[in-house]
TIZAMAR-848432 format. One record per residue: residue number from 0; residue in three letters; y, z, x negated of N, C-alpha, C in turn. Coordinates in pm, whole numbers, padded with zeros to 5 digits. Last residue first. Layout:
BEGIN
 resi resn   n.yy   n.zz   n.xx  ca.yy  ca.zz  ca.xx   c.yy   c.zz   c.xx
  NUM  ala      Y      Z      X      Y      Z      X      Y      Z      X
...
END
This chain:
BEGIN
 resi resn   n.yy   n.zz   n.xx  ca.yy  ca.zz  ca.xx   c.yy   c.zz   c.xx
   90  lys  11847  02651 -09390  11837  02764 -09297  11827  02894 -09370
   89  leu  11837  02455 -09578  11969  02492 -09529  11965  02617 -09441
   88  gly  11573  02399 -09620  11644  02475 -09723  11782  02519 -09680
   87  met  11516  02236 -09409  11461  02370 -09407  11529  02458 -09511
   86  met  11647  02005 -09497  11697  02073 -09378  11642  02215 -09370
   85  tyr  11487  01940 -09721  11630  01967 -09738  11683  02047 -09618
   84  ala  11243  01893 -09595  11253  02000 -09694  11399  02040 -09716
   83  ala  11318  01670 -09439  11271  01794 -09375  11283  01912 -09471
   82  leu  11379  01483 -09640  11483  01527 -09546  11444  01658 -09478
   81  ile  11125  01457 -09757  11239  01505 -09838  11350  01557 -09747
   80  gly  10982  01358 -09538  10944  01485 -09600  11057  01544 -09684
   79  gly  11113  01115 -09500  11116  01216 -09395  11079  01354 -09448
   78  ser  11040  00988 -09737  11182  01016 -09710  11196  01124 -09602
   77  val  10761  00973 -09694  10814  01047 -09808  10961  01084 -09785
   76  leu  10751  00818 -09454  10685  00949 -09465  10746  01032 -09578
   75  ile  10887  00584 -09526  10939  00668 -09417  10881  00808 -09426
   74  ile  10716  00490 -09726  10856  00522 -09758  10914  00615 -09652
   73  trp  10483  00453 -09573  10483  00546 -09686  10625  00587 -09722
   72  gly  10562  00254 -09397  10530  00387 -09345  10531  00491 -09454
   71  his  10575  00037 -09565  10700  00092 -09511  10678  00232 -09454
   70  ala  10298  00011 -09618  10395  00025 -09727  10525  00087 -09677
   69  leu  10184 -00012 -09358  10141  00093 -09452  10246  00117 -09560
   68  val  10317 -00238 -09259  10332 -00108 -09191  10293  00006 -09285
   67  arg  10225 -00434 -09436  10368 -00404 -09429  10393 -00269 -09364
   66  trp  09950 -00427 -09384  10001 -00397 -09517  10148 -00361 -09515
   65  leu  09947 -00502 -09109  09893 -00373 -09153  09948 -00334 -09289
   64  leu  10047 -00765 -09104  10124 -00656 -09045  10076 -00520 -09096
   63  gly  09998 -00949 -09410  09958 -00904 -09278  10038 -00781 -09234
   62  ala  10281 -01092 -09581  10147 -01033 -09574  10118 -00993 -09431
   61  his  10530 -01182 -09633  10446 -01267 -09549  10302 -01217 -09542
   60  arg  10631 -00972 -09787  10711 -01025 -09676  10624 -01106 -09580
   59  leu  10514 -00877 -10012  10448 -00844 -09887  10524 -00897 -09765
   58  glu  10592 -00898 -10284  10559 -01017 -10206  10478 -00986 -10080
   57  met  10700 -00713 -10438  10557 -00700 -10419  10502 -00815 -10333
   56  phe  10958 -00814 -10415  10899 -00804 -10548  10748 -00783 -10541
   55  asp  10994 -00827 -10126  11022 -00938 -10215  10954 -00929 -10351
   54  ala  10899 -00601 -09982  10900 -00734 -09922  10910 -00846 -10024
   53  ile  10921 -00382 -10164  10796 -00414 -10094  10794 -00559 -10049
   52  ile  11191 -00401 -10241  11084 -00403 -10341  10951 -00442 -10278
   51  trp  11320 -00385 -09992  11337 -00503 -10077  11226 -00512 -10182
   50  his  11234 -00127 -09910  11202 -00246 -09832  11212 -00371 -09917
   49  gly  11347  00035 -10109  11202  00027 -10094  11160 -00096 -10017
   48  lys  11620  00000 -10052  11566 -00041 -10182  11413 -00058 -10173
   47  ile  11622  00111 -09793  11662 -00028 -09815  11605 -00080 -09946
   46  phe  11539  00375 -09848  11460  00290 -09761  11493  00143 -09782
   45  val  11745  00460 -10018  11607  00460 -10067  11521  00368 -09980
   44  thr  11959  00448 -09843  11956  00354 -09955  11816  00348 -10017
   43  val  11879  00659 -09680  11888  00525 -09623  11887  00421 -09735
   42  leu  11905  00867 -09859  11771  00834 -09811  11769  00697 -09744
   41  leu  12183  00868 -09890  12099  00837 -10005  11957  00801 -09961
   40  leu  12258  00943 -09628  12304  00816 -09685  12215  00775 -09803
   39  val  12141  01200 -09617  12095  01094 -09526  12136  00957 -09580
   38  val  12296  01327 -09813  12151  01319 -09828  12095  01207 -09741
   37  val  12549  01305 -09697  12523  01241 -09826  12373  01225 -09847
   36  arg  12515  01461 -09467  12550  01318 -09456  12521  01243 -09585
   35  thr  12463  01716 -09572  12359  01644 -09502  12390  01495 -09491
   34  gly  12613  01761 -09901  12595  01784 -09758  12490  01691 -09699
   33  ser  12861  01634 -10128  12734  01699 -10097  12723  01711 -09946
   32  tyr  13065  01522 -10395  13012  01503 -10259  12878  01574 -10244
   31  glu  13159  01524 -10647  13171  01649 -10573  13110  01640 -10433
   30  ser  12928  01332 -10852  13054  01359 -10783  13052  01496 -10715
   29  lys  12687  01264 -10953  12783  01320 -11048  12916  01358 -10981
   28  ser  12559  01151 -10737  12501  01272 -10796  12598  01340 -10893
   27  val  12715  00926 -10693  12719  01034 -10594  12663  01163 -10654
   26  ala  12638  00777 -10917  12777  00818 -10901  12789  00933 -10801
   25  tyr  12365  00731 -10859  12404  00806 -10979  12546  00861 -10965
   24  thr  12394  00575 -10628  12320  00701 -10624  12357  00790 -10742
   23  leu  12532  00355 -10735  12592  00436 -10630  12525  00573 -10623
   22  ile  12337  00257 -10911  12464  00306 -10965  12534  00394 -10863
   21  thr  12149  00180 -10717  12114  00279 -10818  12239  00340 -10880
   20  phe  12289 -00016 -10578  12248  00106 -10507  12212  00217 -10606
   19  ala  12312 -00203 -10789  12432 -00144 -10729  12399 -00015 -10655
   18  met  12043 -00268 -10830  12119 -00203 -10938  12245 -00136 -10883
   17  leu  11991 -00390 -10585  11916 -00271 -10626  11988 -00195 -10735
   16  ala  12165 -00608 -10606  12189 -00507 -10503  12114 -00378 -10535
   15  leu  12037 -00746 -10815  12173 -00698 -10833  12209 -00590 -10731
   14  trp  11794 -00804 -10684  11793 -00720 -10804  11933 -00663 -10830
   13  ile  11891 -00975 -10485  11829 -00847 -10447  11827 -00753 -10567
   12  trp  11978 -01187 -10643  12074 -01113 -10561  12018 -00978 -10518
   11  thr  11729 -01264 -10754  11840 -01223 -10841  11941 -01142 -10762
   10  leu  11585 -01338 -10529  11540 -01223 -10608  11650 -01173 -10702
    9  arg  11736 -01566 -10452  11723 -01450 -10363  11684 -01325 -10442
    8  arg  11694 -01732 -10675  11830 -01691 -10639  11826 -01566 -10551
    7  asn  11416 -01765 -10657  11476 -01703 -10775  11616 -01654 -10747
    6  leu  11401 -01896 -10408  11337 -01766 -10428  11397 -01693 -10547
    5  gln  11537 -02133 -10468  11588 -02044 -10363  11531 -01904 -10378
    4  thr  11364 -02234 -10663  11502 -02204 -10698  11564 -02109 -10596
    3  gln  11134 -02274 -10507  11130 -02181 -10620  11271 -02140 -10663
    2  asn  11215 -02470 -10320  11181 -02334 -10275  11181 -02233 -10389
    1  asn  11499 -02663 -10445  11360 -02643 -10405  11334 -02496 -10372
    0  met  11787 -02818 -10330  11734 -02703 -10400  11590 -02680 -10352
END
């Protein structure tokens, strides 16, 4: 198997996992589940999905460290802000 075939197979599996996480997120939003654990679980899935998109679809997996830190840092910053806002809303 050549490198392009391996890459296509990897991207296909990642795309399927992204769809599964999206369906999971939708299912949780329509369910009776709520609370801090659910919010944290969903934010973890956001980070995983963001990592795959950054690393594989944006092709930053082999980019310089600065670009990877900036892209992942943005996801962490936004997710952290959402979690902080949620926690402040509980008080």
